[in-house]
Each structure stands twice: as structure tokens, then as C-alpha cells.
C-alpha positions as CSV (number, residue, x, y, z in Angstrom):
1,X,94.5,135.0,100.8
2,X,92.8,133.3,103.8
3,X,93.5,134.5,107.3
4,X,96.8,133.7,108.9
5,X,97.1,131.9,112.2
6,X,99.9,132.5,114.7
7,X,98.8,130.3,117.6
8,X,96.6,127.2,118.0
9,X,95.6,125.6,121.2
10,X,93.9,122.2,121.9
11,X,94.3,118.5,121.4
12,X,97.2,117.8,119.0
13,X,98.2,114.5,117.5
14,X,102.0,114.9,116.8
15,X,102.2,111.9,114.5
16,X,102.4,109.1,117.0
17,X,101.0,108.2,120.4
18,X,97.8,109.9,121.9
19,X,96.8,113.4,121.2
20,X,98.1,115.9,123.8
21,X,96.7,119.3,124.9
22,X,99.2,121.7,123.3
23,X,100.0,125.2,122.1
24,X,101.4,125.6,118.6
25,X,103.2,128.8,117.7
26,X,103.6,129.7,114.0
27,X,105.8,132.2,112.2
28,X,106.5,132.6,108.5
29,X,104.5,129.6,107.6
30,X,106.4,127.2,110.0
31,X,106.0,125.9,113.5
32,X,108.4,127.7,115.8
33,X,107.3,125.8,119.0
34,X,105.0,123.1,120.3
35,X,104.4,123.5,124.0
36,X,102.2,122.0,126.7
37,X,99.1,124.3,126.7
38,X,99.1,126.8,129.5
39,X,96.1,126.6,131.7
40,X,95.8,130.3,132.6
41,X,96.9,132.2,129.5
42,X,96.4,132.0,125.7
43,X,97.7,134.7,123.4
44,X,95.1,137.0,121.8
45,X,93.8,135.6,118.5
46,X,94.7,132.0,119.4
47,X,92.6,129.4,117.5
48,X,91.0,127.3,120.1
49,X,90.0,123.6,119.7
50,X,87.5,122.0,122.0
51,X,88.2,118.8,123.9
52,X,86.5,116.6,121.3
53,X,88.4,118.0,118.3
54,X,91.9,117.1,117.2
55,X,94.6,118.7,115.1
56,X,96.5,116.4,112.8
57,X,99.8,117.0,110.9
58,X,99.4,117.6,107.2
59,X,97.4,115.0,105.4
60,X,99.2,114.1,102.1
61,X,97.3,112.1,99.5
62,X,100.1,109.9,98.1
63,X,98.4,109.1,94.8
64,X,95.7,111.1,93.0
65,X,95.2,112.9,89.7
66,X,94.5,116.5,90.6
67,X,94.1,118.0,87.2
68,X,92.1,115.1,85.7
69,X,89.9,115.2,88.8
70,X,89.3,118.9,88.4
71,X,88.5,118.4,84.7
72,X,86.2,115.5,85.5
73,X,84.1,117.6,87.7
74,X,82.7,119.0,84.4
75,X,82.4,115.7,82.5
76,X,79.5,113.3,82.1
77,X,79.5,111.2,85.3
78,X,78.4,107.6,85.2
79,X,79.5,106.7,88.7
80,X,77.0,104.3,90.3
81,X,75.2,103.5,87.1
82,X,74.0,99.8,87.1
83,X,71.5,99.4,84.3
84,X,71.0,100.3,80.7
85,X,68.1,102.6,81.7
86,X,70.2,104.4,84.3
87,X,73.0,104.9,81.7
88,X,70.5,106.3,79.2
89,X,69.0,108.6,81.7
90,X,72.3,109.8,83.0
91,X,73.7,110.5,79.5
92,X,70.5,112.2,78.3
93,X,70.5,114.4,81.3
94,X,74.1,115.4,80.6
95,X,73.3,116.2,76.9
96,X,70.1,118.1,77.7
97,X,70.5,121.8,76.8
98,X,74.0,121.4,75.3
99,X,74.7,122.5,71.8
100,X,76.2,119.4,70.1
101,X,79.1,120.2,67.8
102,X,80.3,117.3,65.7
103,X,83.8,118.6,66.1
104,X,83.6,118.6,69.9
105,X,84.3,115.4,71.9
106,X,81.9,114.4,74.7
107,X,83.9,112.9,77.5
108,X,82.6,110.9,80.4
109,X,83.9,108.9,83.4
110,X,83.1,106.4,86.1
111,X,81.5,103.6,84.1
112,X,81.9,100.4,86.1
113,X,81.8,97.4,83.8
114,X,81.6,95.0,86.8
115,X,78.1,96.3,87.1
116,X,77.2,97.2,83.5
117,X,78.5,96.3,80.0
118,X,78.3,99.1,77.4
119,X,79.4,98.9,73.7
120,X,79.5,101.4,70.9
121,X,75.9,100.5,69.8
122,X,74.6,101.6,73.2
123,X,76.3,105.0,72.9
124,X,75.3,105.4,69.2
125,X,71.6,105.2,70.2
126,X,72.0,108.3,72.4
127,X,74.7,110.3,70.5
128,X,75.5,109.1,67.0
129,X,77.0,112.3,65.5
130,X,79.6,113.5,68.0
131,X,82.6,111.5,69.1
132,X,82.1,110.1,72.6
133,X,84.8,108.8,74.9
134,X,83.9,107.4,78.4
135,X,86.5,106.3,80.8
136,X,85.9,103.2,82.9
137,X,85.8,103.5,86.6
138,X,89.5,102.4,86.9
139,X,90.8,104.6,84.1
140,X,92.3,101.6,82.4
141,X,89.6,100.9,79.8
142,X,87.3,103.2,77.8
143,X,84.0,103.0,75.9
144,X,83.5,104.9,72.6
145,X,80.9,105.3,70.0
146,X,81.2,104.5,66.3
147,X,82.1,108.1,65.4
148,X,85.1,108.0,67.7
149,X,86.2,104.6,66.4
150,X,85.9,105.7,62.8
151,X,88.1,108.8,63.5
152,X,90.8,106.6,65.0
153,X,90.7,103.8,62.5
154,X,90.6,106.2,59.5
155,X,94.1,107.4,60.6
156,X,95.6,104.3,62.3
157,X,93.8,101.2,61.2
158,X,92.3,98.5,63.4
159,X,95.4,96.7,64.7
160,X,95.9,96.5,68.4
161,X,98.5,98.9,69.7
162,X,101.4,97.5,71.8
163,X,100.2,97.0,75.4
164,X,96.5,97.5,74.4
165,X,93.5,95.8,72.8
166,X,90.4,96.8,70.8
167,X,87.8,94.3,71.8
168,X,85.7,92.7,69.1
169,X,82.2,91.2,68.9
170,X,81.3,87.7,67.8
171,X,81.5,88.9,64.2
172,X,85.0,90.2,64.8
173,X,83.9,93.9,64.5
174,X,85.3,96.5,66.9
175,X,82.7,96.9,69.7
176,X,83.9,100.2,71.1
177,X,85.5,98.7,74.3
178,X,89.2,99.8,74.5
179,X,91.8,98.2,76.9
180,X,94.9,100.0,78.3
181,X,97.0,101.5,75.5
182,X,94.1,101.3,73.0
183,X,92.2,103.6,75.2
184,X,95.1,106.0,75.5
185,X,95.6,105.9,71.7
186,X,92.1,107.0,71.0
187,X,92.2,109.5,73.9
188,X,95.1,111.2,72.1
189,X,92.6,112.4,69.4
190,X,90.8,114.5,72.0
191,X,92.3,118.0,72.0
192,X,94.4,118.8,75.1
193,X,92.7,121.4,77.2
194,X,94.2,124.9,76.9
195,X,96.5,126.0,79.7
196,X,93.8,128.3,81.1
197,X,91.4,125.4,81.3
198,X,94.0,123.2,83.0
199,X,94.7,126.0,85.5
200,X,90.9,126.2,86.3
201,X,90.7,122.5,86.7
202,X,93.7,122.6,89.0
203,X,92.1,125.3,91.1
204,X,88.8,123.3,91.3
205,X,90.8,120.2,92.3
206,X,92.8,122.1,94.9
207,X,89.7,123.5,96.6
208,X,88.1,120.1,96.6
209,X,91.2,118.6,98.2
210,X,91.3,121.3,100.9
211,X,87.6,120.6,101.7
212,X,88.7,117.0,102.5
213,X,91.6,118.2,104.8
214,X,94.3,117.4,102.3
215,X,97.2,119.8,102.3
216,X,99.6,118.0,99.9
217,X,99.2,115.6,97.0
218,X,101.4,113.4,94.8
219,X,100.1,113.1,91.3
220,X,101.2,111.6,88.0
221,X,101.0,113.9,85.0
222,X,101.2,113.0,81.3
223,X,103.6,115.1,79.2
224,X,100.9,117.1,77.4
225,X,99.6,118.4,80.7
226,X,102.9,119.4,82.3
227,X,102.8,122.9,80.8
228,X,99.4,123.5,82.4
229,X,100.7,122.3,85.7
230,X,103.7,124.7,85.4
231,X,101.3,127.5,84.6
232,X,99.2,126.9,87.7
233,X,102.1,126.6,90.1
234,X,103.3,130.0,88.9
235,X,100.2,131.7,90.0
236,X,99.1,133.1,93.4
237,X,96.2,130.6,93.4
238,X,98.5,127.7,93.9
239,X,98.6,126.8,97.6
240,X,98.5,123.0,97.8
241,X,101.9,121.2,98.0
242,X,102.4,119.2,94.8
243,X,104.7,116.3,94.3
244,X,104.5,115.6,90.6
245,X,105.6,112.5,88.6
246,X,106.1,112.7,84.9
247,X,104.5,109.7,83.1
248,X,106.6,107.5,80.8
249,X,104.9,106.3,77.7
250,X,107.8,104.0,76.6
251,X,110.2,103.3,79.4
252,X,112.8,105.1,77.3
253,X,114.8,107.1,79.7
254,X,116.5,109.3,77.1
255,X,113.0,110.4,75.9
256,X,111.7,110.8,79.5
257,X,114.6,112.7,81.0
258,X,113.7,116.2,82.3
259,X,115.1,119.0,84.5
260,X,114.2,118.5,88.1
261,X,112.4,121.1,90.1
262,X,112.0,121.4,93.8
263,X,110.5,124.2,95.9
264,X,108.4,124.3,99.1
265,X,105.1,123.8,97.2
266,X,106.2,122.0,94.1
267,X,108.4,119.0,93.4
268,X,109.1,117.4,90.0
269,X,111.7,114.7,90.5
270,X,109.8,111.4,89.8
271,X,109.1,109.3,86.8
272,X,105.9,107.2,86.7
273,X,105.5,104.1,84.6
274,X,102.7,101.4,84.1
275,X,103.7,97.8,84.5
276,X,100.1,96.4,84.1
277,X,96.5,97.4,84.0
278,X,93.6,97.0,86.4
279,X,91.6,94.2,88.0
280,X,88.2,95.5,87.0
281,X,89.3,95.5,83.3
282,X,91.0,92.1,83.6
283,X,94.3,93.7,82.4
284,X,96.2,93.4,85.7
285,X,99.1,91.0,85.2
286,X,99.0,87.7,87.1
287,X,101.1,84.5,87.3
288,X,98.0,82.4,86.9
289,X,94.9,83.0,84.7
290,X,91.8,84.8,85.9
291,X,89.2,82.5,87.4
292,X,86.4,84.1,85.3
293,X,88.6,84.4,82.1
294,X,90.8,81.2,82.0
295,X,92.6,82.2,78.8
296,X,93.7,85.6,80.2
297,X,96.6,86.4,82.6
298,X,96.3,90.2,82.0
299,X,98.8,92.5,80.3
300,X,102.4,93.0,81.4
301,X,103.5,96.2,79.8
302,X,107.2,95.8,80.4
303,X,109.6,93.0,81.5
304,X,112.2,92.9,84.2
305,X,115.3,93.5,82.2
306,X,114.2,96.7,80.3
307,X,112.6,98.0,83.4
308,X,115.8,97.5,85.5
309,X,117.8,99.4,82.9
310,X,115.3,102.2,83.1
311,X,115.3,102.4,86.9
312,X,119.2,102.3,86.9
313,X,119.4,105.2,84.4
314,X,116.9,107.2,86.4
315,X,118.8,106.6,89.6
316,X,122.0,107.8,88.1
317,X,120.3,111.2,87.6
318,X,118.9,111.1,91.2
319,X,115.3,110.5,89.8
320,X,112.8,108.6,91.9
321,X,110.7,106.0,90.1
322,X,107.1,105.1,90.8
323,X,105.6,102.0,89.1
324,X,101.9,101.2,88.8
325,X,101.4,97.4,89.6
326,X,98.1,95.7,90.5
327,X,98.6,91.9,89.8
328,X,101.0,89.6,91.5
329,X,103.1,89.1,88.3
330,X,103.4,92.9,87.8
331,X,104.5,93.5,91.4
332,X,107.1,90.7,91.1
333,X,108.4,92.4,87.9
334,X,108.8,95.7,89.8
335,X,110.5,94.1,92.7
336,X,112.9,92.1,90.4
337,X,113.7,95.2,88.5
338,X,114.4,97.3,91.6
339,X,116.7,94.5,92.8
340,X,118.5,94.2,89.5
341,X,118.9,98.0,89.4
342,X,120.7,97.9,92.8
343,X,118.0,99.3,95.1
344,X,118.8,98.1,98.6
345,X,117.1,100.6,100.9
346,X,120.6,101.4,102.3
347,X,122.1,103.5,99.5
348,X,121.2,106.8,97.9
349,X,117.8,108.2,98.6
350,X,116.0,107.0,95.4
351,X,113.0,105.7,97.4
352,X,111.5,103.5,94.7
353,X,107.7,103.2,94.9
354,X,105.1,100.7,93.8
355,X,101.7,102.2,93.3
356,X,98.7,100.1,94.3
357,X,100.5,96.8,95.2
358,X,97.0,95.3,95.1
359,X,97.7,91.5,94.9
360,X,101.0,90.1,96.1
361,X,102.6,86.7,96.3
362,X,103.4,85.9,100.0
363,X,107.1,85.5,99.2
364,X,107.3,89.0,97.8
365,X,106.0,90.8,100.9
366,X,109.4,90.9,102.7
367,X,111.1,92.2,99.6
368,X,109.6,95.7,99.9
369,X,111.5,96.3,103.1
370,X,114.6,94.5,101.8
371,X,114.9,96.8,98.8
372,X,113.6,99.9,100.4
373,X,110.5,99.9,98.2
374,X,107.6,102.1,99.4
375,X,104.2,100.5,99.2
376,X,101.9,103.3,98.0
377,X,98.4,102.1,98.4
378,X,94.8,103.3,98.4
379,X,92.6,101.7,101.0
380,X,89.4,102.9,99.3
381,X,90.2,100.6,96.3
382,X,89.9,97.6,98.6
383,X,86.3,98.6,99.4
384,X,85.5,99.1,95.7
385,X,87.1,95.9,94.5
386,X,86.2,93.4,97.3
387,X,82.7,92.5,95.8
388,X,84.3,91.0,92.7
389,X,87.9,90.2,93.5
390,X,87.3,86.6,94.5
391,X,85.4,86.0,91.3
392,X,88.3,87.4,89.3
393,X,91.2,85.6,91.0
394,X,89.8,83.1,93.5
395,X,89.9,83.1,97.2
396,X,93.5,81.8,97.6
397,X,95.1,84.7,95.8
398,X,92.9,87.2,97.8
399,X,94.7,86.3,101.0
400,X,97.4,88.9,100.1
401,X,95.2,91.4,98.4
402,X,95.8,94.9,99.9
403,X,98.1,93.3,102.5
404,X,98.6,96.4,104.6
405,X,99.2,94.7,107.9
406,X,101.5,92.0,106.4
407,X,103.6,94.8,104.7
408,X,103.7,96.8,107.9
409,X,104.8,93.8,110.0
410,X,107.5,93.0,107.4
411,X,109.0,96.5,107.9
412,X,107.8,98.1,104.6
413,X,106.9,101.8,104.6
414,X,103.2,102.5,103.7
415,X,102.0,105.6,102.0
416,X,98.2,106.1,101.6
417,X,96.2,108.0,99.0
418,X,92.9,107.8,97.1
419,X,93.6,107.6,93.4
420,X,91.0,110.3,93.0
421,X,89.0,110.7,90.7
422,X,89.0,106.8,90.3
423,X,87.8,106.7,93.9
424,X,86.5,109.1,96.5
425,X,89.2,111.5,97.7
426,X,88.0,111.7,101.3
427,X,90.9,110.5,103.6
428,X,88.4,109.6,106.3
429,X,86.8,107.1,104.0
430,X,90.3,105.7,103.3
431,X,91.1,105.5,107.0
432,X,87.8,103.7,107.7
433,X,88.5,101.3,104.9
434,X,92.0,100.6,106.3
435,X,90.8,100.0,109.8
436,X,87.6,98.0,109.1
437,X,88.0,96.6,105.5
438,X,84.2,97.2,105.3
439,X,81.9,99.2,103.1
440,X,80.4,102.1,105.0
441,X,77.2,100.0,105.2
442,X,79.0,97.6,107.4
443,X,79.4,94.8,104.8
444,X,80.9,92.3,105.2
445,X,80.5,91.7,108.8
446,X,83.9,91.5,110.5
447,X,85.7,92.9,107.4
448,X,87.0,91.3,104.2
449,X,90.4,89.6,104.8
450,X,90.2,91.2,108.3
451,X,93.7,90.0,109.2
452,X,95.0,92.9,107.2
453,X,93.2,95.6,109.1
454,X,95.3,98.4,110.6
455,X,94.9,100.6,113.6
456,X,93.7,104.1,113.2
457,X,97.2,105.4,114.2
458,X,98.9,103.2,111.5
459,X,96.4,104.4,108.9
460,X,97.0,108.1,109.9
461,X,100.7,107.6,109.8
462,X,100.5,106.3,106.2
463,X,98.5,109.4,105.3
464,X,100.9,111.7,107.0
465,X,104.5,110.8,107.7
466,X,104.4,107.8,105.3
467,X,103.3,110.0,102.4
468,X,105.7,112.7,103.3
469,X,108.6,110.2,103.3
470,X,107.5,108.9,99.9
471,X,107.7,112.4,98.5
472,X,111.0,113.1,100.2
473,X,109.4,115.8,102.3
474,X,109.6,114.2,105.8
475,X,112.0,116.9,107.0
476,X,109.3,119.5,106.2
477,X,106.0,117.8,106.9
478,X,104.2,114.6,108.1
479,X,104.5,115.3,111.8
480,X,103.9,118.3,114.1
481,X,107.3,119.5,115.3
482,X,109.4,122.6,115.6
483,X,110.7,123.8,112.2
484,X,108.2,121.9,110.1
485,X,105.5,123.5,107.8
486,X,102.5,124.8,109.6
487,X,100.2,122.5,107.6
488,X,97.3,121.0,109.6
489,X,94.0,119.3,109.4
490,X,91.5,119.9,112.2
491,X,88.8,117.2,112.7
492,X,85.5,117.5,114.6
493,X,86.3,114.3,116.5
494,X,89.4,112.6,117.8
495,X,89.3,109.5,115.6
496,X,92.2,107.9,117.5
497,X,89.9,107.5,120.5
498,X,86.5,107.0,118.7
499,X,84.9,103.8,117.6
500,X,85.7,103.0,114.0
501,X,82.2,103.5,112.8
502,X,82.3,107.2,114.0
503,X,85.2,107.9,111.6
504,X,82.4,108.2,108.9
505,X,80.6,110.9,110.9
506,X,83.7,113.0,111.5
507,X,84.0,116.3,109.6
508,X,86.9,118.4,108.5
509,X,86.6,121.6,110.5
510,X,89.6,123.4,109.0
511,X,92.6,122.9,106.6
512,X,95.7,125.0,107.1
513,X,98.7,125.3,104.7
514,X,101.7,127.3,105.8
515,X,99.7,128.9,108.6
516,X,97.0,130.1,106.2
517,X,93.4,128.9,106.6
518,X,92.5,127.5,103.1
519,X,89.3,125.8,104.2
520,X,86.9,126.2,107.1
521,X,83.4,124.8,107.7
522,X,81.0,127.6,108.1
523,X,79.4,128.5,111.4
524,X,76.0,128.0,109.8
525,X,76.9,124.3,109.4
526,X,77.8,124.2,113.1
527,X,81.5,123.8,112.4
528,X,83.0,127.3,112.8
529,X,86.2,127.3,114.8
530,X,86.6,129.6,117.9
531,X,89.2,132.1,118.7
532,X,90.3,133.2,122.1
533,X,88.1,136.3,121.9
534,X,85.0,134.0,121.4
535,X,85.3,132.0,124.6
536,X,85.1,132.9,128.3
């Protein structure tokens, strides 16, 4: 267990307005008082922030994949690969020194096909004997070798599964590129990690999140990983607050129903479903065809009527529903279904969510507030997608791509996250993206679709009180106030008062959960925090 804090003094951002010099008292993991900091006395052992630092309420990543992220830390990583040579070098480096067992799958991630096109022949040249499965950057497509394809087709044939597609070459042969449910169908052949391995991955993911200042996370979990999550949350190593969503494979509520669980550090009361795919894979569902693929409108995985029935059945049991939607058609399907199911934002606390909300029709923006639908978005996706979005869907539809400001002005609630490991987990990168709509390099000048930029305060609120509300934890976290959890992130700079470019230079000094220090930058790195006894 890390050291426990009882008093903290220094600049504190409560969750709105400017930071104020304050003294926080903590008891039994909760805040018992927040007072103006006394000038002449600080209790012994008080953690002391200097005038440049700031304490924030708990940062809650509203959408990530903690277990998969932890597992992926040990997978072959193709992030940033742009050429065939780089792919070959990266794969060969991963395989070097490993004993290759034909029965053991080699799994990779991060391949961005907007930069590089890979087929089974490319993988066969490097690893022909072991089955290979590589997730695309967006986790909505995959690339496999011939051995992996043969194992699948031997059992199930070559027909496309519902909601998915096996791509073919010009000779109509499977080329190893798998879209949506085709990728998941082949992935099911890979043995599920043992519960012990899942626990280890969860612990790695938790520690990585803490290093980024994240104290709480909302994550979708497929059914075959739920037991591993349950095993982890039953151990003393579990410290991060987890809001878990069970993934639906079929939108069949009778099959998906489960017993709800809710404690201070674990909540399982939400169902997650996929309404379409991803923009990078051209499987996001749109009203109009893709500009660079005129015969393709993407893949809508469910229609309004069946989805409305599913939402209504879940609401009867008090279940929250979160729906993945990228394209404008998919978002409209979600909003129509929520309306048909009776969501009004004024009734029971079902708090429907749409995850990503990447491209919207202008007429749909006001419907988020009208139906009480939470816009759960990931600003870092905007930075990753903006180099190719206009090529995919044209400039006109990009006007309401990642429309944070428009949604905020319409009265919608925003909740921000990262979608890690699809994108970087760092909330500071996400906040910088939301404020500037620029790559860290400064491109494009002035920001892409800059009319949708947010203030630092609005972005922080989406990462704190917005995400807490989306998880139905706003009474416990999201702001600094008496009675709430003593969950804090301490930054090296007050980003509310710094130029936007300095957000990228800001460091996480400390992460605190329930009054316990779970991460601290070492003094050797110049970031150690001071206690009262360390100062004059």
C-alpha cells in the first residue's frame, strides 16, 4: 500500500472557476473539509504544492480498454509503421529470440492502413508456420496470415459473417484483411488468456493509468474476459475505480442480461453495443457513400427498431446502455432508438451514452440534450483522424466531425476519454487536442475545424465531472468537495492559466486514490512532492 495522505495544501481546482489556495482534509478515503489555506499554520505531514502546481479532482477516462491495453503491452507493436521495410523490421525484431510454436498465436496491434496496406502474403514471408493475427490501429479490422485463415476456413468456410467481411484480391481469393465481425470471428480462435494472465494485464494497465493521472476508468469488456476482471477486482492490488460495460454480441437482451454489481471501486451496470465500425477501416456507417470508396456507405450492424427494443428492455431492468457510433448514419440510428425507447432526459436515470459520436448531421446535435444522451468522446481521435477524414467523407461532412463545442452549446453532456490502447491514454494529450485541434507539432495552423475548440476548463470538466456523471458516480467524484472521494491528480503546472502549448510540457506529479498515493514522480526526475517538514 502507498502512503496515506491526511492533509494537502496548495492551489486546488474544485471543478469550475479558477484554482484557489486551499487546505484539504482527508479521513477514511474521503474529503472531510476544503478550507481556505491558513497562512500561519499547516498540520504536520501536510502535502504541500508550490504556487505553479495544481490539484485536480479525479481524472476519469470515460472510454478505454484496460485489460486489452495491459495485454497489448506485451504484443507485437506496429504503431507508427509506414513502409513495408518498417513492418518487416518491426516484426522480425519482435520474433527475434522467441521460440515459435505452431500451436501458439502471434498477436500484434497498431497497424494503420491509412499509412500502409498489409495482406496475408506480406505476413507469410515473415512467419508462415504460426498463426498471426494483427489488429488494425482502430481495432475494427485485422490482418492475418495464411495459417490463421486456413484454421478459420477449415472450421467455418469462407462466407462473410453477419456484420463483417473477408476482403478478397482480384482473383477472388481471401487476402487476409478482415473487417468488423470477420475480425472478431477469427479472433475467437485465439485462446482466451488465463485469469492469472488477465489479472497481470489489469495490474499493468492500472499502473500505466495511474502514471497518467487517471484514477477511474470506464471500460467495455467482452463476456469471455469478465471472469478475469472479477478475479482482479477481488484482489488487494485493485485500486483504480472501474465502471465496466458488458459487450453485447447480438443485441439480444435475454442473452445479455446479468446481475448488476456496484461498489466504491467497481460498477457493472452497463451494456455496450456496436452500431457501426470505424472511419479508418471504411466501416463507419454513413448516409452518403465514402468519397474515396463510392460504392461503400459502411456497415450498420443494427437498425433502429431492434435497437429500440433492446434499449427499452435494458431500461426496464435499470441498465445503462452505451452504443458505439462513428458515422452520421450510425449516430442517427442510436438517437432514433433512444427516442423510440422513451429516453427523454427527464425520467429514470438510465443515462444513455453514445461512444465516439465522431461525425454528426447538424440536425442531430440538439437531440443529445433533448433525449439526455451523453456524448462520450475521445479528443485524441480527432488528431489521429484529421489527416485523412476529408479524403474519406469530404469537407462538407467534416464540419460536424468531433463537434464538441456545438454539442456543449446545445446543452449536451460531454464525457472525455482516450480509447486506449487505440490511442494514447494521456489525458493531457486529450485536453490539448480538445483545446487546439492540432497535432502536438502544431499542424494545422489555427486548428482543424477550429470552431469546435473548447476551453481548458470545459475539457477538464469533460474528463472529471462529465465522466463521473456518465458513470453515475457524480455524487462520489468529479469535483473537489466535502464528502467526496479523496481522488486527485496533481500537475506540475496550472494548465488553466498556461498557454495551450504548455499543456504538452506538463507532468503528472502525483495520483491519489482514496487518500492513498498510487503514483508519484521520483525526486530524481525533479518531481518529488514536498511535505510540511521539507519546507521552511
